[in-house]
C-alpha positions in Angstrom: 11.9 20.6 -33.3 15.3 21.2 -34.8 18.2 23.5 -33.9 20.3 25.5 -36.3 22.6 22.6 -37.3 19.8 20.2 -38.2 20.0 18.1 -35.0 16.9 17.3 -33.1 16.4 19.1 -29.8 15.1 17.0 -27.0 11.7 18.2 -25.8 11.0 18.0 -22.1 7.9 16.0 -21.0 5.7 17.9 -18.6 3.8 15.8 -16.1 0.7 17.7 -14.8 -0.8 16.9 -11.4 -2.5 18.5 -8.5 -0.3 19.3 -5.5 0.7 16.3 -3.5 0.7 16.7 0.3 2.9 15.0 2.9 4.4 15.2 6.3 7.8 14.6 7.8 8.6 12.9 11.1 8.9 16.2 12.9 5.3 17.1 11.9 6.3 19.6 9.1 3.7 19.7 6.3 5.1 19.4 2.8 3.7 20.0 -0.7 5.0 19.0 -4.1 3.6 21.1 -6.9 4.2 22.0 -10.6 4.5 25.7 -11.5 3.1 26.4 -15.0 4.8 29.8 -15.0 8.4 28.7 -14.2 7.8 25.2 -15.6 9.5 23.7 -12.5 8.5 21.3 -9.8 8.6 22.8 -6.3 8.9 21.2 -2.9 7.5 23.5 -0.2 7.8 23.2 3.6 5.0 24.4 5.8 2.6 24.0 2.9 -0.5 24.6 5.0 0.8 28.2 5.8 1.9 29.1 2.2 5.3 27.6 2.9 8.8 28.5 1.6 10.2 26.8 -1.5 12.8 24.3 -0.2 13.8 22.9 -3.6 12.8 23.7 -7.2 13.9 21.8 -10.2 12.9 21.0 -13.8 13.0 17.2 -13.0 10.3 15.6 -11.0 12.7 12.8 -10.1 15.2 15.3 -8.6 12.4 16.9 -6.5 11.1 13.5 -5.3 14.7 12.5 -4.3 15.0 15.8 -2.3 11.7 14.8 -0.5 13.3 11.4 0.4 16.3 13.3 1.9 13.8 15.3 4.0 12.0 12.1 5.1 8.7 13.2 3.7 5.9 10.6 3.8 3.2 11.4 1.2 -0.4 11.0 2.1 -2.5 8.5 0.2 -5.5 9.9 -1.6 -8.6 8.0 -0.8 
């Protein structure tokens, strides 16, 4: 992909995954998901009740860092 001046435009890599669930120390349920519509990663609180978006970003790393700030412990998939 090139822009008008002939320089290459960096393409963003999309990592596709099923929603990841976790819980913080206070018992709040969390969910990390990828939205195909907005092409952003979302961190939702109260994921079991539909939850509000707490943080949304194009970078998976940025969203994971926000989850660390919120002290989310992710559940291991068996």
